[in-house]
C-alpha positions in Angstrom: 0.0 0.0 0.0 1.7 3.2 -1.1 -1.1 5.8 -1.0 -1.0 8.7 1.3 -3.8 10.0 3.4 -5.7 13.2 3.3 -5.6 14.3 6.9 -7.9 16.9 8.5 -7.1 20.4 7.1 -8.2 22.2 10.3 -5.8 20.0 12.4 -2.4 21.4 11.7 -0.4 21.7 14.9 3.0 21.3 16.5 3.2 19.1 19.5 5.2 20.9 22.3 7.8 18.7 23.9 6.3 19.5 27.3 3.1 17.7 26.4 4.8 14.4 25.6 4.2 11.8 28.4 7.7 10.6 28.9 6.8 8.2 31.8 3.8 6.2 33.0 1.4 8.2 35.1 2.3 6.1 38.1 5.7 7.8 38.0 3.9 11.2 38.3 2.0 10.1 41.4 -1.2 9.1 39.6 -2.9 5.7 39.4 -3.3 4.5 35.8 -7.0 5.3 36.0 -6.4 8.9 37.2 -5.2 10.3 33.8 -7.3 13.1 32.3 -10.2 12.5 30.0 -11.6 15.0 27.5 -15.2 14.1 26.6 -16.1 15.5 23.2 -19.8 15.6 22.5 -22.0 18.6 21.9 -19.6 20.4 24.3 -16.1 19.7 25.5 -15.8 18.6 29.1 -12.6 18.0 31.1 -12.9 14.9 33.4 -10.7 12.2 34.7 -10.7 8.6 33.5 -12.3 7.5 36.8 -15.4 9.4 35.6 -15.9 7.2 32.5 -18.8 5.2 34.0 -20.7 8.4 34.8 -20.1 9.8 31.4 -21.6 6.8 29.6 -25.1 5.5 29.6 -26.6 2.2 30.8 -26.7 -0.1 27.8 -23.6 1.4 26.1 -21.2 -1.2 24.9 -17.4 -0.7 25.1 -15.3 -3.0 22.9 -11.8 -3.6 24.0 -8.7 -5.2 22.5 -7.2 -8.0 24.7 -4.0 -8.4 22.8 -1.0 -8.3 25.1 2.3 -6.5 24.3 5.4 -8.4 23.3 8.9 -7.4 24.2 9.2 -6.8 20.5 12.5 -4.9 20.3 15.5 -7.2 19.8 19.1 -6.0 19.7 20.9 -6.9 16.4 24.5 -7.0 15.3 25.9 -6.7 18.8 23.6 -4.0 19.9 24.4 -1.5 17.1 20.8 -1.9 15.7 17.4 -2.9 16.9 14.9 -5.1 15.1 11.3 -4.1 16.0 9.0 -7.0 15.2 5.8 -5.5 13.7 3.3 -7.9 12.3 3.5 -11.7 11.8 2.5 -12.5 8.2 1.2 -15.7 6.6 3.9 -18.3 6.0 5.8 -17.3 9.2 7.3 -14.1 7.8 7.3 -10.8 9.6 7.2 -7.1 8.9 10.0 -5.6 10.9 11.5 -2.1 11.3 15.2 -1.4 11.8 16.1 1.2 14.4 19.2 2.7 16.0 19.4 2.7 19.8 19.2 6.3 21.2 19.2 6.6 25.0 16.1 4.8 26.4 14.5 4.9 23.0 15.5 4.6 19.3 15.7 6.4 16.0 14.9 5.2 12.4 17.5 3.4 10.4 17.2 3.5 6.6 20.3 1.6 5.5 19.0 -1.9 5.4 19.3 -3.9 2.1 17.7 -6.9 0.6 19.5 -10.1 1.5 21.1 -8.6 4.6 21.5 -11.0 7.5 21.2 -9.5 11.0 22.8 -11.4 13.9 20.4 -11.7 16.9 21.3 -12.8 20.4 22.0 -16.4 21.3 22.6 -17.5 17.7 19.4 -16.1 16.3 19.1 -14.2 13.0 16.9 -12.1 10.8 17.1 -12.1 7.0 15.8 -9.0 5.2 14.0 -10.3 2.1 12.4 -7.2 0.5 11.3 -3.7 1.5 7.6 -3.0 2.3 6.1 -1.7 0.2 8.3 -3.3 -2.4 8.7 -0.2 -4.6 8.2 3.3 -3.2 11.2 5.3 -4.5 12.2 6.2 -0.9 14.5 4.6 1.6 12.9 1.5 3.2 11.7 1.8 6.7 9.8 -1.6 6.9 11.1 -5.0 5.7 9.7 -8.4 5.0 11.9 -10.6 7.1 12.5 -14.3 8.0 13.4 -14.9 11.6 15.5 -17.8 12.9 15.6 -18.1 16.7 15.7 -21.9 17.2 12.9 -22.0 19.8 9.4 -20.7 20.6 9.5 -17.0 19.7 7.7 -15.8 22.8 10.2 -17.5 25.0 13.0 -16.0 23.0 11.6 -12.5 23.2 11.1 -13.0 26.9 14.8 -13.5 27.3 16.3 -11.1 24.7 13.6 -8.5 23.8 12.3 -5.4 25.5 9.3 -3.2 24.9 9.4 -0.9 21.9 10.3 2.6 23.0 10.8 5.9 21.1 12.9 8.9 21.6 10.5 10.6 24.1 10.9 7.8 26.6 12.7 9.1 29.7 13.7 5.7 31.0 13.6 2.0 30.1 10.2 1.1 31.6 9.5 -2.6 32.1 7.1 -4.7 30.0 4.4 -4.5 32.7 4.1 -0.8 32.1 3.0 -1.5 28.6 0.1 -4.0 29.4 -3.6 -3.4 29.8 -5.2 -5.0 32.8 -7.4 -7.3 30.6 -4.6 -8.4 28.1 -4.6 -12.1 27.7 -3.1 -13.0 24.3 0.4 -11.9 23.5 1.0 -10.6 19.9 1.1 -6.8 19.8 4.3 -5.0 18.8 3.1 -2.0 20.9 0.4 -1.6 23.6 -3.2 -0.9 22.5 -2.7 2.1 24.6 -6.3 3.5 24.8 -7.0 0.6 27.2 -4.2 1.3 29.5 -6.2 3.5 32.0 -8.7 0.7 32.7 -8.4 -0.7 36.2 -10.3 -3.2 38.3 -12.2 -0.4 40.0 -13.2 1.2 36.7 -14.3 -2.2 35.3 -16.4 -2.8 38.4 -18.0 0.6 38.2 -18.8 0.1 34.6 -20.6 -3.1 35.4 -22.6 -1.4 38.2 -23.7 1.3 35.8 -24.9 -1.3 33.3 -22.2 -0.6 30.7 -21.1 -3.7 28.8 -17.7 -4.9 27.8 -17.1 -7.0 24.7 -13.7 -8.3 23.6 -11.8 -8.8 20.4 -8.1 -9.2 19.4 -6.0 -7.1 17.0 -2.3 -7.5 17.3 -0.9 -4.1 16.7 2.1 -3.3 14.5 4.7 -0.6 15.1 3.3 2.9 15.4 6.2 4.8 13.9 4.7 5.5 10.5 6.0 8.5 8.6 3.5 11.4 8.2 0.5 10.5 5.9 1.6 6.9 5.7 -1.4 4.5 5.9 -1.3 1.6 8.5 -0.2 -1.7 7.2 -2.0 -5.1 7.6 -2.5 -6.4 11.1 -3.9 -9.7 12.5 -7.3 -9.6 14.1 -10.1 -11.9 15.4 -13.6 -10.8 16.2 -15.5 -13.6 18.0 -19.2 -14.4 17.2 -20.2 -13.4 20.8 -18.7 -9.9 20.2 -20.4 -9.5 16.8 -23.7 -10.5 18.3 -23.4 -8.0 21.2 -22.5 -5.2 18.8 -25.5 -6.0 16.7 -27.8 -6.2 19.7 -26.6 -2.9 21.0 -27.2 -1.2 17.7 -30.6 -2.8 17.3 -31.7 -1.4 20.7 -30.4 2.1 19.9 -27.4 1.8 22.2 -23.9 3.1 21.5 -21.0 0.9 20.4 -17.7 2.6 21.6 -14.4 1.4 20.3 -11.6 1.4 22.9 -8.8 2.5 20.6 -8.2 2.8 16.9 -7.2 -0.9 16.8 -10.8 -1.9 17.9 -12.2 0.5 15.3 -10.2 -1.1 12.6 -11.1 -4.7 13.6 -14.8 -4.0 14.0 -15.1 -2.0 10.8 -13.2 -4.9 9.0 -16.1 -7.2 9.8 -19.0 -4.8 9.2 -21.2 -5.1 6.1 -22.7 -2.2 4.2 -25.9 -2.6 6.2 -24.0 -1.8 9.4 -24.0 -5.4 10.9 -20.9 -6.9 12.4 -19.9 -10.5 11.6 -17.4 -12.8 13.2 -14.1 -12.9 11.4 -10.3 -13.4 11.6 -7.3 -12.8 9.5 -5.2 -9.8 8.4 -6.9 -6.5 7.7 -5.6 -3.8 5.4 -8.6 -1.6 6.0 -7.9 2.2 6.1 -10.7 4.1 7.7 -11.1 7.6 6.2 -13.9 10.2 6.3 -14.7 9.2 2.7 -15.1 5.6 3.7 -16.8 6.4 7.1 -17.8 4.0 9.8 -20.6 1.5 9.9 -20.9 0.0 13.4 -19.1 2.4 15.7 -20.9 5.2 17.5 -17.9 6.6 19.4 -14.3 6.0 20.3 -12.0 6.2 23.3 -8.6 7.1 22.1 -5.3 8.6 23.1 -3.9 11.8 21.5 -2.1 11.3 18.2 0.9 13.3 16.8 0.6 15.6 13.8 0.3 13.7 10.5 -0.7 10.4 12.1 -3.0 8.2 10.1 -5.2 7.7 13.2 -6.4 11.3 12.7 -8.2 10.4 9.5 -9.9 7.5 11.4 -10.9 9.9 14.2 -12.3 12.4 11.7 -14.4 9.6 10.2 -16.1 9.3 13.6 -16.0 12.8 15.0 -16.2 14.9 11.9 -13.7 17.7 11.2 -15.1 20.4 13.4 -15.4 18.4 16.6 -12.0 16.8 16.1 -10.3 20.1 15.5 -11.9 21.7 18.6 -10.9 18.7 20.7 -7.2 18.9 19.7 -7.0 22.6 20.0 -8.5 22.3 23.5 -6.2 19.5 24.5 -3.2 21.6 23.4 -4.3 24.7 25.2 -5.2 22.8 28.4 -2.0 20.7 28.6 -3.2 17.2 27.9 -0.4 14.7 27.5 0.3 12.7 24.4 1.6 9.1 23.6 0.9 5.7 25.3 1.3 7.0 28.8 -0.8 10.1 28.2 -4.3 11.3 28.6 -7.5 10.1 26.9 -10.1 11.5 24.4 -13.7 10.2 24.4 -15.5 11.1 21.2 -19.3 10.8 21.4 -20.6 12.7 18.3 
């Protein structure tokens, strides 16, 4: 996929360094469920995530992604490079990204070449087969690769990998900092971060308020796309029970709220033109834009995305351009924090 995205015209902004969340909220003296929450509906309302059950209505259905985060960054060539495992492909191949270590985080590396062998720890290896996309006329950032580790990959990553971190990370936080409380199936390169603020007390409160929780799996790839670059294929699975609950909620006039852009992508991948969800599994290459629109989602709970991110086009498809622009300008002026350890945005158009 080589097309670029038309991102919202009214959403041109520069993210100040001071609004980047460089550490988990727990390091700032907050519980994970005490981050800020901007509720974007007819008006914009500043809340905290603990208020989520009061903001929603009985009968609303939240759909969460239960994929767990892998320690998907593996040192290569004696630590001079990092291999970020993105998405596992059919036939056992992987999409990977090459990075250079930089403090606690990493920077892009564009000098890989087809046929290159990268030495991984403990006798493992990664062979770069071809760039992805195969022909773009620009230096390759992602690669089709074959991995050779000699054992179960999850065990290998548990010994030699660490969580993917970018340049804004202040320290090397442990894998536990990158997991949601309901994660139960390892497979994501990076945390489905919109779900990070959920806690046992929030889940209990949602149940008491009559708000449902349905589950699906989408194993996220790396989130380091260049500006205007569409997301690449990701593995997903939407169970029949979840599709049925989504359809029942819609039929009764209740809202279906995706917890994160990963959930939105998975649900919309199994939605037909009549707006009904179906069970399904596989790899989705769906790109949600305002032109395509959404079919089953009524709202979305999301983090805050950097300028040029493809997720902004998805959010505009749900929120519309005016509400999305007002939300982002408000978040910037009020000091909301960005990235996986940052604050949340609930869009209920």
